[in-house]
C-alpha positions in Angstrom: 138.2 105.1 42.9 136.9 104.1 39.5 134.3 106.7 38.5 132.7 104.2 36.0 131.6 102.1 39.0 129.3 104.8 40.4 126.9 105.7 37.7 123.5 105.3 39.5 122.0 108.6 40.6 119.4 109.7 43.1 116.6 112.1 42.2 114.3 113.9 44.6 111.8 111.0 44.7 114.5 108.5 45.7 115.9 111.1 48.2 112.5 111.1 50.0 112.4 107.3 50.0 116.0 106.8 51.1 116.6 109.8 53.4 113.1 111.0 54.4 113.5 114.3 52.7 113.7 115.9 49.3 117.2 116.6 48.1 116.0 119.8 46.4 118.5 119.4 43.5 118.5 121.6 40.5 116.8 119.9 37.6 120.1 119.3 35.8 121.9 117.9 38.8 121.7 114.6 40.7 123.8 112.8 43.3 125.7 109.7 42.2 125.3 106.6 44.4 126.8 103.2 44.6 125.1 100.8 42.1 125.4 98.0 44.7 122.3 99.6 46.2 120.3 98.3 43.2 121.3 94.6 43.9 118.9 92.2 45.5 121.6 91.2 48.0 121.8 94.8 49.2 118.0 95.4 49.2 117.3 92.3 51.3 119.5 93.6 54.2 119.2 97.3 53.9 116.5 98.0 56.5 118.1 95.7 59.0 121.6 97.2 58.4 120.2 100.8 58.6 118.6 100.0 62.0 121.9 98.6 63.3 123.9 101.5 61.9 121.4 104.0 63.5 121.9 102.2 66.9 125.6 102.4 66.5 125.6 106.1 65.7 122.8 107.1 68.0 125.1 109.1 70.3 125.7 111.5 67.4 122.0 111.8 66.3 121.2 115.5 65.6 124.8 116.6 65.6 126.9 117.9 62.7 128.6 114.9 61.1 126.0 112.3 62.1 125.7 111.2 58.5 129.4 110.2 58.5 129.1 108.2 61.7 126.0 106.5 60.3 127.6 105.8 56.9 130.8 104.4 58.6 128.7 102.0 60.7 126.6 101.0 57.7 129.7 100.3 55.6 131.3 98.3 58.4 128.2 96.1 59.0 127.6 95.5 55.3 131.3 94.4 54.8 131.8 92.4 58.0 128.4 90.7 58.2 127.3 90.4 54.6 130.5 90.7 52.6 129.1 93.7 50.6 131.4 96.4 49.6 129.4 99.6 49.7 130.6 103.1 49.1 129.2 106.0 51.1 127.8 109.1 49.4 130.9 111.0 50.7 133.2 108.5 49.0 131.3 108.6 45.7 130.8 112.4 45.6 133.9 113.9 47.3 133.1 117.3 45.9 130.0 117.5 48.0 130.4 118.6 51.7 128.0 116.6 53.9 127.5 117.7 57.5 
């Protein structure tokens, strides 16, 4: 993976907006994210895709590993339905262990 491709970063305010909670990151640390999330193409379909991904992953809601099921579904929908190559947080930040 080309690290230059993933330079956008989330802060606590964006964490609340995107994930419904503060990320509680130390002031000098942020989580990198896929810059495709800043494109108009992505923004136009994000809510619809998130709803579809939630539906696909609903059997795992509340369980450890739910985020990975959700991200896999989101990635698949974005690629197959919209032709958007999106990288999950786990792909962009492999040093972080998500549950």
